[in-house]
PyMOL CGO cylinders between C-alpha atoms (Angstrom):
from pymol import cmd
from pymol.cgo import CYLINDER

trace = [
    CYLINDER, 55.01, -3.92, 47.20, 51.81, -1.58, 46.68, 0.3, 1, 1, 1, 1, 1, 1,
    CYLINDER, 51.81, -1.58, 46.68, 49.16, -2.04, 48.56, 0.3, 1, 1, 1, 1, 1, 1,
    CYLINDER, 49.16, -2.04, 48.56, 45.54, -2.86, 46.98, 0.3, 1, 1, 1, 1, 1, 1,
    CYLINDER, 45.54, -2.86, 46.98, 44.10, 0.04, 48.43, 0.3, 1, 1, 1, 1, 1, 1,
    CYLINDER, 44.10, 0.04, 48.43, 47.05, 2.26, 46.51, 0.3, 1, 1, 1, 1, 1, 1,
    CYLINDER, 47.05, 2.26, 46.51, 45.61, 0.84, 42.70, 0.3, 1, 1, 1, 1, 1, 1,
    CYLINDER, 45.61, 0.84, 42.70, 43.91, 4.04, 41.72, 0.3, 1, 1, 1, 1, 1, 1,
    CYLINDER, 43.91, 4.04, 41.72, 40.73, 3.78, 39.62, 0.3, 1, 1, 1, 1, 1, 1,
    CYLINDER, 40.73, 3.78, 39.62, 39.05, 7.01, 37.96, 0.3, 1, 1, 1, 1, 1, 1,
    CYLINDER, 39.05, 7.01, 37.96, 36.09, 5.34, 38.09, 0.3, 1, 1, 1, 1, 1, 1,
    CYLINDER, 36.09, 5.34, 38.09, 35.55, 5.39, 41.75, 0.3, 1, 1, 1, 1, 1, 1,
    CYLINDER, 35.55, 5.39, 41.75, 34.29, 8.21, 44.06, 0.3, 1, 1, 1, 1, 1, 1,
    CYLINDER, 34.29, 8.21, 44.06, 37.43, 7.99, 46.28, 0.3, 1, 1, 1, 1, 1, 1,
    CYLINDER, 37.43, 7.99, 46.28, 39.97, 7.22, 43.71, 0.3, 1, 1, 1, 1, 1, 1,
    CYLINDER, 39.97, 7.22, 43.71, 40.52, 3.33, 45.28, 0.3, 1, 1, 1, 1, 1, 1,
    CYLINDER, 40.52, 3.33, 45.28, 39.07, 0.25, 44.27, 0.3, 1, 1, 1, 1, 1, 1,
    CYLINDER, 39.07, 0.25, 44.27, 35.04, 0.38, 44.43, 0.3, 1, 1, 1, 1, 1, 1,
    CYLINDER, 35.04, 0.38, 44.43, 33.32, 0.61, 47.59, 0.3, 1, 1, 1, 1, 1, 1,
    CYLINDER, 33.32, 0.61, 47.59, 29.89, -0.41, 48.44, 0.3, 1, 1, 1, 1, 1, 1,
    CYLINDER, 29.89, -0.41, 48.44, 28.48, 2.95, 47.73, 0.3, 1, 1, 1, 1, 1, 1,
    CYLINDER, 28.48, 2.95, 47.73, 30.31, 2.92, 44.11, 0.3, 1, 1, 1, 1, 1, 1,
    CYLINDER, 30.31, 2.92, 44.11, 28.82, -0.36, 43.74, 0.3, 1, 1, 1, 1, 1, 1,
    CYLINDER, 28.82, -0.36, 43.74, 25.32, 0.42, 44.34, 0.3, 1, 1, 1, 1, 1, 1,
    CYLINDER, 25.32, 0.42, 44.34, 25.82, 3.73, 42.16, 0.3, 1, 1, 1, 1, 1, 1,
    CYLINDER, 25.82, 3.73, 42.16, 26.88, 1.94, 39.29, 0.3, 1, 1, 1, 1, 1, 1,
    CYLINDER, 26.88, 1.94, 39.29, 24.04, -0.56, 39.60, 0.3, 1, 1, 1, 1, 1, 1,
    CYLINDER, 24.04, -0.56, 39.60, 21.67, 2.16, 39.34, 0.3, 1, 1, 1, 1, 1, 1,
    CYLINDER, 21.67, 2.16, 39.34, 22.60, 3.66, 36.58, 0.3, 1, 1, 1, 1, 1, 1,
    CYLINDER, 22.60, 3.66, 36.58, 22.93, 0.32, 34.25, 0.3, 1, 1, 1, 1, 1, 1,
    CYLINDER, 22.93, 0.32, 34.25, 19.47, -0.12, 35.30, 0.3, 1, 1, 1, 1, 1, 1,
    CYLINDER, 19.47, -0.12, 35.30, 18.30, 3.10, 34.29, 0.3, 1, 1, 1, 1, 1, 1,
    CYLINDER, 18.30, 3.10, 34.29, 20.19, 3.20, 30.95, 0.3, 1, 1, 1, 1, 1, 1,
    CYLINDER, 20.19, 3.20, 30.95, 18.88, -0.19, 30.26, 0.3, 1, 1, 1, 1, 1, 1,
    CYLINDER, 18.88, -0.19, 30.26, 15.31, 0.42, 31.30, 0.3, 1, 1, 1, 1, 1, 1,
    CYLINDER, 15.31, 0.42, 31.30, 15.61, 3.61, 29.11, 0.3, 1, 1, 1, 1, 1, 1,
    CYLINDER, 15.61, 3.61, 29.11, 16.77, 1.67, 25.72, 0.3, 1, 1, 1, 1, 1, 1,
    CYLINDER, 16.77, 1.67, 25.72, 14.21, -1.11, 26.24, 0.3, 1, 1, 1, 1, 1, 1,
    CYLINDER, 14.21, -1.11, 26.24, 11.62, 1.62, 26.35, 0.3, 1, 1, 1, 1, 1, 1,
    CYLINDER, 11.62, 1.62, 26.35, 12.60, 3.30, 23.26, 0.3, 1, 1, 1, 1, 1, 1,
    CYLINDER, 12.60, 3.30, 23.26, 13.01, -0.20, 21.26, 0.3, 1, 1, 1, 1, 1, 1,
    CYLINDER, 13.01, -0.20, 21.26, 9.67, -1.00, 21.87, 0.3, 1, 1, 1, 1, 1, 1,
    CYLINDER, 9.67, -1.00, 21.87, 8.55, 2.55, 20.72, 0.3, 1, 1, 1, 1, 1, 1,
    CYLINDER, 8.55, 2.55, 20.72, 10.21, 2.41, 17.57, 0.3, 1, 1, 1, 1, 1, 1,
    CYLINDER, 10.21, 2.41, 17.57, 8.80, -1.11, 17.35, 0.3, 1, 1, 1, 1, 1, 1,
    CYLINDER, 8.80, -1.11, 17.35, 5.51, -0.25, 17.57, 0.3, 1, 1, 1, 1, 1, 1,
    CYLINDER, 5.51, -0.25, 17.57, 5.96, 2.64, 14.92, 0.3, 1, 1, 1, 1, 1, 1,
    CYLINDER, 5.96, 2.64, 14.92, 7.71, 0.69, 12.36, 0.3, 1, 1, 1, 1, 1, 1,
    CYLINDER, 7.71, 0.69, 12.36, 5.00, -1.70, 12.48, 0.3, 1, 1, 1, 1, 1, 1,
    CYLINDER, 5.00, -1.70, 12.48, 2.56, 0.81, 11.13, 0.3, 1, 1, 1, 1, 1, 1,
    CYLINDER, 2.56, 0.81, 11.13, 3.62, 0.20, 7.45, 0.3, 1, 1, 1, 1, 1, 1,
    CYLINDER, 3.62, 0.20, 7.45, 6.00, -2.22, 5.71, 0.3, 1, 1, 1, 1, 1, 1,
    CYLINDER, 6.00, -2.22, 5.71, 9.57, -0.85, 5.65, 0.3, 1, 1, 1, 1, 1, 1,
    CYLINDER, 9.57, -0.85, 5.65, 9.64, 0.65, 8.61, 0.3, 1, 1, 1, 1, 1, 1,
    CYLINDER, 9.64, 0.65, 8.61, 7.76, 3.70, 7.63, 0.3, 1, 1, 1, 1, 1, 1,
    CYLINDER, 7.76, 3.70, 7.63, 6.63, 5.86, 10.89, 0.3, 1, 1, 1, 1, 1, 1,
    CYLINDER, 6.63, 5.86, 10.89, 3.60, 7.59, 9.42, 0.3, 1, 1, 1, 1, 1, 1,
    CYLINDER, 3.60, 7.59, 9.42, 0.83, 9.18, 11.58, 0.3, 1, 1, 1, 1, 1, 1,
    CYLINDER, 0.83, 9.18, 11.58, -2.59, 8.53, 10.34, 0.3, 1, 1, 1, 1, 1, 1,
    CYLINDER, -2.59, 8.53, 10.34, -3.42, 11.97, 8.83, 0.3, 1, 1, 1, 1, 1, 1,
    CYLINDER, -3.42, 11.97, 8.83, -0.60, 11.47, 6.56, 0.3, 1, 1, 1, 1, 1, 1,
    CYLINDER, -0.60, 11.47, 6.56, -2.96, 9.27, 4.52, 0.3, 1, 1, 1, 1, 1, 1,
    CYLINDER, -2.96, 9.27, 4.52, -5.46, 11.02, 2.03, 0.3, 1, 1, 1, 1, 1, 1,
    CYLINDER, -5.46, 11.02, 2.03, -7.62, 10.14, -0.39, 0.3, 1, 1, 1, 1, 1, 1,
    CYLINDER, -7.62, 10.14, -0.39, -7.04, 9.68, -4.09, 0.3, 1, 1, 1, 1, 1, 1,
    CYLINDER, -7.04, 9.68, -4.09, -8.43, 7.95, -7.48, 0.3, 1, 1, 1, 1, 1, 1,
    CYLINDER, -8.43, 7.95, -7.48, -7.32, 5.83, -10.12, 0.3, 1, 1, 1, 1, 1, 1,
    CYLINDER, -7.32, 5.83, -10.12, -9.54, 6.62, -13.51, 0.3, 1, 1, 1, 1, 1, 1,
    CYLINDER, -9.54, 6.62, -13.51, -9.72, 5.48, -17.20, 0.3, 1, 1, 1, 1, 1, 1,
    CYLINDER, -9.72, 5.48, -17.20, -6.25, 7.35, -17.82, 0.3, 1, 1, 1, 1, 1, 1,
    CYLINDER, -6.25, 7.35, -17.82, -4.35, 4.88, -15.36, 0.3, 1, 1, 1, 1, 1, 1,
    CYLINDER, -4.35, 4.88, -15.36, -6.60, 1.59, -15.47, 0.3, 1, 1, 1, 1, 1, 1,
    CYLINDER, -6.60, 1.59, -15.47, -6.46, 1.53, -19.39, 0.3, 1, 1, 1, 1, 1, 1,
    CYLINDER, -6.46, 1.53, -19.39, -3.01, 2.93, -19.94, 0.3, 1, 1, 1, 1, 1, 1,
    CYLINDER, -3.01, 2.93, -19.94, -2.17, 0.22, -21.96, 0.3, 1, 1, 1, 1, 1, 1,
    CYLINDER, -2.17, 0.22, -21.96, -4.44, 1.87, -24.82, 0.3, 1, 1, 1, 1, 1, 1,
    CYLINDER, -4.44, 1.87, -24.82, -2.13, 4.41, -26.70, 0.3, 1, 1, 1, 1, 1, 1,
    CYLINDER, -2.13, 4.41, -26.70, -4.46, 5.10, -29.43, 0.3, 1, 1, 1, 1, 1, 1,
    CYLINDER, -4.46, 5.10, -29.43, -5.89, 1.90, -31.07, 0.3, 1, 1, 1, 1, 1, 1,
    CYLINDER, -5.89, 1.90, -31.07, -7.33, -0.01, -28.18, 0.3, 1, 1, 1, 1, 1, 1,
    CYLINDER, -7.33, -0.01, -28.18, -6.41, -3.19, -26.44, 0.3, 1, 1, 1, 1, 1, 1,
    CYLINDER, -6.41, -3.19, -26.44, -7.66, -6.32, -28.02, 0.3, 1, 1, 1, 1, 1, 1,
    CYLINDER, -7.66, -6.32, -28.02, -9.52, -8.61, -25.65, 0.3, 1, 1, 1, 1, 1, 1,
    CYLINDER, -9.52, -8.61, -25.65, -8.77, -12.18, -26.51, 0.3, 1, 1, 1, 1, 1, 1,
    CYLINDER, -8.77, -12.18, -26.51, -11.44, -14.49, -25.45, 0.3, 1, 1, 1, 1, 1, 1,
    CYLINDER, -11.44, -14.49, -25.45, -10.83, -16.70, -21.94, 0.3, 1, 1, 1, 1, 1, 1,
    CYLINDER, -10.83, -16.70, -21.94, -7.41, -14.57, -21.78, 0.3, 1, 1, 1, 1, 1, 1,
    CYLINDER, -7.41, -14.57, -21.78, -6.65, -12.15, -18.79, 0.3, 1, 1, 1, 1, 1, 1,
    CYLINDER, -6.65, -12.15, -18.79, -5.38, -9.33, -20.88, 0.3, 1, 1, 1, 1, 1, 1,
    CYLINDER, -5.38, -9.33, -20.88, -3.36, -6.53, -19.25, 0.3, 1, 1, 1, 1, 1, 1,
    CYLINDER, -3.36, -6.53, -19.25, -5.22, -2.95, -19.72, 0.3, 1, 1, 1, 1, 1, 1,
    CYLINDER, -5.22, -2.95, -19.72, -3.14, -1.20, -17.79, 0.3, 1, 1, 1, 1, 1, 1,
    CYLINDER, -3.14, -1.20, -17.79, -1.03, -0.63, -14.67, 0.3, 1, 1, 1, 1, 1, 1,
    CYLINDER, -1.03, -0.63, -14.67, 0.14, 1.98, -12.20, 0.3, 1, 1, 1, 1, 1, 1,
    CYLINDER, 0.14, 1.98, -12.20, 3.92, 1.96, -10.94, 0.3, 1, 1, 1, 1, 1, 1,
    CYLINDER, 3.92, 1.96, -10.94, 4.25, 3.61, -7.56, 0.3, 1, 1, 1, 1, 1, 1,
    CYLINDER, 4.25, 3.61, -7.56, 6.59, 6.56, -7.31, 0.3, 1, 1, 1, 1, 1, 1,
    CYLINDER, 6.59, 6.56, -7.31, 9.35, 7.13, -5.07, 0.3, 1, 1, 1, 1, 1, 1,
    CYLINDER, 9.35, 7.13, -5.07, 7.70, 9.77, -2.56, 0.3, 1, 1, 1, 1, 1, 1,
    CYLINDER, 7.70, 9.77, -2.56, 4.25, 8.03, -1.91, 0.3, 1, 1, 1, 1, 1, 1,
    CYLINDER, 4.25, 8.03, -1.91, 2.88, 4.73, -1.03, 0.3, 1, 1, 1, 1, 1, 1,
    CYLINDER, 2.88, 4.73, -1.03, -0.32, 3.71, -2.35, 0.3, 1, 1, 1, 1, 1, 1,
    CYLINDER, -0.32, 3.71, -2.35, -2.88, 1.25, -1.42, 0.3, 1, 1, 1, 1, 1, 1,
    CYLINDER, -2.88, 1.25, -1.42, -6.21, 0.32, -2.95, 0.3, 1, 1, 1, 1, 1, 1,
    CYLINDER, -6.21, 0.32, -2.95, -9.46, 1.25, -1.46, 0.3, 1, 1, 1, 1, 1, 1,
    CYLINDER, -9.46, 1.25, -1.46, -10.35, 3.74, 0.97, 0.3, 1, 1, 1, 1, 1, 1,
    CYLINDER, -10.35, 3.74, 0.97, -12.09, 4.86, 4.37, 0.3, 1, 1, 1, 1, 1, 1,
    CYLINDER, -12.09, 4.86, 4.37, -9.68, 3.08, 7.21, 0.3, 1, 1, 1, 1, 1, 1,
    CYLINDER, -9.68, 3.08, 7.21, -8.86, 5.97, 8.73, 0.3, 1, 1, 1, 1, 1, 1,
    CYLINDER, -8.86, 5.97, 8.73, -11.45, 9.02, 9.77, 0.3, 1, 1, 1, 1, 1, 1,
    CYLINDER, -11.45, 9.02, 9.77, -8.67, 11.66, 9.30, 0.3, 1, 1, 1, 1, 1, 1,
    CYLINDER, -8.67, 11.66, 9.30, -8.37, 10.65, 5.74, 0.3, 1, 1, 1, 1, 1, 1,
    CYLINDER, -8.37, 10.65, 5.74, -12.04, 10.01, 4.81, 0.3, 1, 1, 1, 1, 1, 1,
    CYLINDER, -12.04, 10.01, 4.81, -15.19, 8.66, 6.89, 0.3, 1, 1, 1, 1, 1, 1,
    CYLINDER, -15.19, 8.66, 6.89, -16.54, 7.37, 3.94, 0.3, 1, 1, 1, 1, 1, 1,
    CYLINDER, -16.54, 7.37, 3.94, -15.67, 3.90, 2.82, 0.3, 1, 1, 1, 1, 1, 1,
    CYLINDER, -15.67, 3.90, 2.82, -14.31, 3.70, -0.59, 0.3, 1, 1, 1, 1, 1, 1,
    CYLINDER, -14.31, 3.70, -0.59, -16.01, 2.44, -3.74, 0.3, 1, 1, 1, 1, 1, 1,
    CYLINDER, -16.01, 2.44, -3.74, -15.11, 1.14, -7.38, 0.3, 1, 1, 1, 1, 1, 1,
    CYLINDER, -15.11, 1.14, -7.38, -16.57, 1.99, -10.51, 0.3, 1, 1, 1, 1, 1, 1,
    CYLINDER, -16.57, 1.99, -10.51, -15.91, 0.85, -14.14, 0.3, 1, 1, 1, 1, 1, 1,
    CYLINDER, -15.91, 0.85, -14.14, -17.75, 0.89, -17.20, 0.3, 1, 1, 1, 1, 1, 1,
    CYLINDER, -17.75, 0.89, -17.20, -15.54, -0.43, -20.22, 0.3, 1, 1, 1, 1, 1, 1,
    CYLINDER, -15.54, -0.43, -20.22, -16.62, 0.04, -23.67, 0.3, 1, 1, 1, 1, 1, 1,
    CYLINDER, -16.62, 0.04, -23.67, -15.03, -1.16, -27.19, 0.3, 1, 1, 1, 1, 1, 1,
    CYLINDER, -15.03, -1.16, -27.19, -13.81, 1.25, -30.23, 0.3, 1, 1, 1, 1, 1, 1,
    CYLINDER, -13.81, 1.25, -30.23, -16.94, 0.64, -32.36, 0.3, 1, 1, 1, 1, 1, 1,
    CYLINDER, -16.94, 0.64, -32.36, -18.57, 3.67, -34.02, 0.3, 1, 1, 1, 1, 1, 1,
    CYLINDER, -18.57, 3.67, -34.02, -21.41, 3.53, -31.40, 0.3, 1, 1, 1, 1, 1, 1,
    CYLINDER, -21.41, 3.53, -31.40, -19.70, 1.94, -28.54, 0.3, 1, 1, 1, 1, 1, 1,
    CYLINDER, -19.70, 1.94, -28.54, -21.06, -1.33, -27.14, 0.3, 1, 1, 1, 1, 1, 1,
    CYLINDER, -21.06, -1.33, -27.14, -20.09, -1.81, -23.15, 0.3, 1, 1, 1, 1, 1, 1,
    CYLINDER, -20.09, -1.81, -23.15, -18.25, -4.86, -22.65, 0.3, 1, 1, 1, 1, 1, 1,
    CYLINDER, -18.25, -4.86, -22.65, -20.43, -6.70, -19.47, 0.3, 1, 1, 1, 1, 1, 1,
    CYLINDER, -20.43, -6.70, -19.47, -19.49, -10.32, -20.07, 0.3, 1, 1, 1, 1, 1, 1,
    CYLINDER, -19.49, -10.32, -20.07, -15.93, -10.84, -18.07, 0.3, 1, 1, 1, 1, 1, 1,
    CYLINDER, -15.93, -10.84, -18.07, -13.94, -10.23, -15.47, 0.3, 1, 1, 1, 1, 1, 1,
    CYLINDER, -13.94, -10.23, -15.47, -12.05, -7.23, -14.05, 0.3, 1, 1, 1, 1, 1, 1,
    CYLINDER, -12.05, -7.23, -14.05, -8.64, -8.05, -11.96, 0.3, 1, 1, 1, 1, 1, 1,
    CYLINDER, -8.64, -8.05, -11.96, -6.33, -6.21, -10.18, 0.3, 1, 1, 1, 1, 1, 1,
    CYLINDER, -6.33, -6.21, -10.18, -2.75, -7.93, -9.65, 0.3, 1, 1, 1, 1, 1, 1,
    CYLINDER, -2.75, -7.93, -9.65, 0.02, -6.89, -7.28, 0.3, 1, 1, 1, 1, 1, 1,
    CYLINDER, 0.02, -6.89, -7.28, 3.41, -7.00, -8.75, 0.3, 1, 1, 1, 1, 1, 1,
    CYLINDER, 3.41, -7.00, -8.75, 7.23, -6.22, -7.98, 0.3, 1, 1, 1, 1, 1, 1,
    CYLINDER, 7.23, -6.22, -7.98, 9.23, -4.25, -9.98, 0.3, 1, 1, 1, 1, 1, 1,
    CYLINDER, 9.23, -4.25, -9.98, 10.15, -7.68, -11.77, 0.3, 1, 1, 1, 1, 1, 1,
    CYLINDER, 10.15, -7.68, -11.77, 6.80, -8.30, -12.98, 0.3, 1, 1, 1, 1, 1, 1,
    CYLINDER, 6.80, -8.30, -12.98, 6.41, -11.03, -10.16, 0.3, 1, 1, 1, 1, 1, 1,
    CYLINDER, 6.41, -11.03, -10.16, 3.25, -11.23, -8.20, 0.3, 1, 1, 1, 1, 1, 1,
    CYLINDER, 3.25, -11.23, -8.20, 3.94, -10.26, -4.50, 0.3, 1, 1, 1, 1, 1, 1,
    CYLINDER, 3.94, -10.26, -4.50, 1.89, -10.80, -1.00, 0.3, 1, 1, 1, 1, 1, 1,
    CYLINDER, 1.89, -10.80, -1.00, -0.04, -13.25, 0.71, 0.3, 1, 1, 1, 1, 1, 1,
    CYLINDER, -0.04, -13.25, 0.71, -2.89, -12.03, -1.93, 0.3, 1, 1, 1, 1, 1, 1,
    CYLINDER, -2.89, -12.03, -1.93, -1.41, -11.15, -5.16, 0.3, 1, 1, 1, 1, 1, 1,
    CYLINDER, -1.41, -11.15, -5.16, -4.93, -11.11, -6.93, 0.3, 1, 1, 1, 1, 1, 1,
    CYLINDER, -4.93, -11.11, -6.93, -6.32, -8.20, -5.19, 0.3, 1, 1, 1, 1, 1, 1,
    CYLINDER, -6.32, -8.20, -5.19, -9.66, -7.77, -7.16, 0.3, 1, 1, 1, 1, 1, 1,
    CYLINDER, -9.66, -7.77, -7.16, -11.30, -10.54, -9.21, 0.3, 1, 1, 1, 1, 1, 1,
    CYLINDER, -11.30, -10.54, -9.21, -14.88, -9.27, -10.00, 0.3, 1, 1, 1, 1, 1, 1,
    CYLINDER, -14.88, -9.27, -10.00, -17.60, -9.59, -12.42, 0.3, 1, 1, 1, 1, 1, 1,
    CYLINDER, -17.60, -9.59, -12.42, -17.39, -6.43, -14.75, 0.3, 1, 1, 1, 1, 1, 1,
    CYLINDER, -17.39, -6.43, -14.75, -21.48, -5.97, -14.22, 0.3, 1, 1, 1, 1, 1, 1,
    CYLINDER, -21.48, -5.97, -14.22, -20.62, -5.85, -10.56, 0.3, 1, 1, 1, 1, 1, 1,
    CYLINDER, -20.62, -5.85, -10.56, -18.71, -2.98, -11.00, 0.3, 1, 1, 1, 1, 1, 1,
    CYLINDER, -18.71, -2.98, -11.00, -20.73, -1.02, -13.79, 0.3, 1, 1, 1, 1, 1, 1,
    CYLINDER, -20.73, -1.02, -13.79, -23.52, 0.54, -11.64, 0.3, 1, 1, 1, 1, 1, 1,
    CYLINDER, -23.52, 0.54, -11.64, -23.03, 4.02, -9.77, 0.3, 1, 1, 1, 1, 1, 1,
    CYLINDER, -23.03, 4.02, -9.77, -21.71, 6.27, -12.28, 0.3, 1, 1, 1, 1, 1, 1,
    CYLINDER, -21.71, 6.27, -12.28, -23.27, 9.68, -10.61, 0.3, 1, 1, 1, 1, 1, 1,
    CYLINDER, -23.27, 9.68, -10.61, -24.01, 8.17, -7.15, 0.3, 1, 1, 1, 1, 1, 1,
    CYLINDER, -24.01, 8.17, -7.15, -21.10, 6.60, -5.37, 0.3, 1, 1, 1, 1, 1, 1,
    CYLINDER, -21.10, 6.60, -5.37, -23.23, 4.64, -2.41, 0.3, 1, 1, 1, 1, 1, 1,
    CYLINDER, -23.23, 4.64, -2.41, -24.30, 2.64, -5.42, 0.3, 1, 1, 1, 1, 1, 1,
    CYLINDER, -24.30, 2.64, -5.42, -20.87, 1.70, -6.74, 0.3, 1, 1, 1, 1, 1, 1,
    CYLINDER, -20.87, 1.70, -6.74, -19.00, -1.71, -5.72, 0.3, 1, 1, 1, 1, 1, 1,
    CYLINDER, -19.00, -1.71, -5.72, -17.87, -1.38, -1.75, 0.3, 1, 1, 1, 1, 1, 1,
    CYLINDER, -17.87, -1.38, -1.75, -13.94, -1.14, -2.14, 0.3, 1, 1, 1, 1, 1, 1,
    CYLINDER, -13.94, -1.14, -2.14, -12.38, -0.55, 1.74, 0.3, 1, 1, 1, 1, 1, 1,
    CYLINDER, -12.38, -0.55, 1.74, -9.00, 0.25, 2.07, 0.3, 1, 1, 1, 1, 1, 1,
    CYLINDER, -9.00, 0.25, 2.07, -7.48, -2.72, 4.06, 0.3, 1, 1, 1, 1, 1, 1,
    CYLINDER, -7.48, -2.72, 4.06, -4.23, -1.17, 5.23, 0.3, 1, 1, 1, 1, 1, 1,
    CYLINDER, -4.23, -1.17, 5.23, -1.89, -2.61, 2.45, 0.3, 1, 1, 1, 1, 1, 1,
    CYLINDER, -1.89, -2.61, 2.45, 0.35, -0.08, 0.57, 0.3, 1, 1, 1, 1, 1, 1,
    CYLINDER, 0.35, -0.08, 0.57, 2.67, -0.89, -2.47, 0.3, 1, 1, 1, 1, 1, 1,
    CYLINDER, 2.67, -0.89, -2.47, 5.93, 1.42, -2.12, 0.3, 1, 1, 1, 1, 1, 1,
    CYLINDER, 5.93, 1.42, -2.12, 8.59, 2.55, -4.57, 0.3, 1, 1, 1, 1, 1, 1,
    CYLINDER, 8.59, 2.55, -4.57, 8.48, 0.95, -8.00, 0.3, 1, 1, 1, 1, 1, 1,
    CYLINDER, 8.48, 0.95, -8.00, 5.67, -1.97, -7.02, 0.3, 1, 1, 1, 1, 1, 1,
    CYLINDER, 5.67, -1.97, -7.02, 2.77, -2.15, -9.65, 0.3, 1, 1, 1, 1, 1, 1,
    CYLINDER, 2.77, -2.15, -9.65, -0.76, -2.23, -9.76, 0.3, 1, 1, 1, 1, 1, 1,
    CYLINDER, -0.76, -2.23, -9.76, -1.90, -4.13, -12.89, 0.3, 1, 1, 1, 1, 1, 1,
    CYLINDER, -1.90, -4.13, -12.89, -5.48, -4.36, -14.60, 0.3, 1, 1, 1, 1, 1, 1,
    CYLINDER, -5.48, -4.36, -14.60, -6.48, -6.76, -16.32, 0.3, 1, 1, 1, 1, 1, 1,
    CYLINDER, -6.48, -6.76, -16.32, -9.77, -7.97, -18.19, 0.3, 1, 1, 1, 1, 1, 1,
    CYLINDER, -9.77, -7.97, -18.19, -10.93, -11.62, -18.94, 0.3, 1, 1, 1, 1, 1, 1,
    CYLINDER, -10.93, -11.62, -18.94, -13.03, -11.63, -21.49, 0.3, 1, 1, 1, 1, 1, 1,
    CYLINDER, -13.03, -11.63, -21.49, -15.89, -14.18, -21.69, 0.3, 1, 1, 1, 1, 1, 1,
    CYLINDER, -15.89, -14.18, -21.69, -17.42, -13.90, -24.80, 0.3, 1, 1, 1, 1, 1, 1,
    CYLINDER, -17.42, -13.90, -24.80, -16.83, -15.87, -27.79, 0.3, 1, 1, 1, 1, 1, 1,
    CYLINDER, -16.83, -15.87, -27.79, -15.12, -13.04, -29.90, 0.3, 1, 1, 1, 1, 1, 1,
    CYLINDER, -15.12, -13.04, -29.90, -12.42, -10.98, -29.45, 0.3, 1, 1, 1, 1, 1, 1,
    CYLINDER, -12.42, -10.98, -29.45, -13.47, -7.09, -28.48, 0.3, 1, 1, 1, 1, 1, 1,
    CYLINDER, -13.47, -7.09, -28.48, -11.06, -4.05, -28.45, 0.3, 1, 1, 1, 1, 1, 1,
    CYLINDER, -11.06, -4.05, -28.45, -11.23, -2.10, -25.24, 0.3, 1, 1, 1, 1, 1, 1,
    CYLINDER, -11.23, -2.10, -25.24, -11.32, 1.61, -25.72, 0.3, 1, 1, 1, 1, 1, 1,
    CYLINDER, -11.32, 1.61, -25.72, -9.75, 3.79, -23.25, 0.3, 1, 1, 1, 1, 1, 1,
    CYLINDER, -9.75, 3.79, -23.25, -11.23, 7.04, -24.78, 0.3, 1, 1, 1, 1, 1, 1,
    CYLINDER, -11.23, 7.04, -24.78, -14.80, 5.43, -24.61, 0.3, 1, 1, 1, 1, 1, 1,
    CYLINDER, -14.80, 5.43, -24.61, -14.38, 3.92, -21.05, 0.3, 1, 1, 1, 1, 1, 1,
    CYLINDER, -14.38, 3.92, -21.05, -14.98, 5.38, -17.46, 0.3, 1, 1, 1, 1, 1, 1,
    CYLINDER, -14.98, 5.38, -17.46, -13.37, 4.25, -14.56, 0.3, 1, 1, 1, 1, 1, 1,
    CYLINDER, -13.37, 4.25, -14.56, -13.17, 5.66, -10.43, 0.3, 1, 1, 1, 1, 1, 1,
    CYLINDER, -13.17, 5.66, -10.43, -11.01, 3.45, -8.36, 0.3, 1, 1, 1, 1, 1, 1,
    CYLINDER, -11.01, 3.45, -8.36, -10.86, 4.96, -4.88, 0.3, 1, 1, 1, 1, 1, 1,
    CYLINDER, -10.86, 4.96, -4.88, -7.10, 4.41, -3.59, 0.3, 1, 1, 1, 1, 1, 1,
    CYLINDER, -7.10, 4.41, -3.59, -5.11, 5.56, -0.25, 0.3, 1, 1, 1, 1, 1, 1,
    CYLINDER, -5.11, 5.56, -0.25, -2.12, 7.27, -0.56, 0.3, 1, 1, 1, 1, 1, 1,
    CYLINDER, -2.12, 7.27, -0.56, 0.60, 8.50, 1.95, 0.3, 1, 1, 1, 1, 1, 1,
    CYLINDER, 0.60, 8.50, 1.95, 3.20, 11.17, 0.73, 0.3, 1, 1, 1, 1, 1, 1,
    CYLINDER, 3.20, 11.17, 0.73, 7.21, 10.68, 2.13, 0.3, 1, 1, 1, 1, 1, 1,
]
cmd.load_cgo(trace, "trace")
């Protein structure tokens, strides 16, 4: 019968059953690799926390952008958008593209823009002498690609029209609109709506209106 010491083990330094030195060496390697993997997992976890979906963007990947009336009033394809009294009527939307992430507002990152973002909008009707629409609300809704409100705050903006109608030529006079570290990913939608608080329907004109809505973009 073979002795126990005759049983060869290729994982030992001596070829025999593990001695104390082999055990200590094995324990050292287990501790080393375990610590390395744990640290790596923590680093990945911290990076993934920066943006939804596990994106690992550096701060300087953010840059300033703007939504104008062509985006905010995109439902007007030529004949205007009828604003029925007492209803939130969609006037436009922006669908996030595959190679970007977009958030409303600006100013959270110095490398992006040291000044806080702003929102300016003057909406006018389609009459021969355009009349500004001031009696109502402007709303921005966050939606999924299926048209379902998303997030813990799907109504991101709901503000009186007259509050966002100042500062056309002076940014500091506009409605403050800071970036709040929330971005939408591919196919998510920013939907823009107006509630007409008047007693008569009015027709919104994209061509007569002016919008400057600061946003934050990330290219991926």
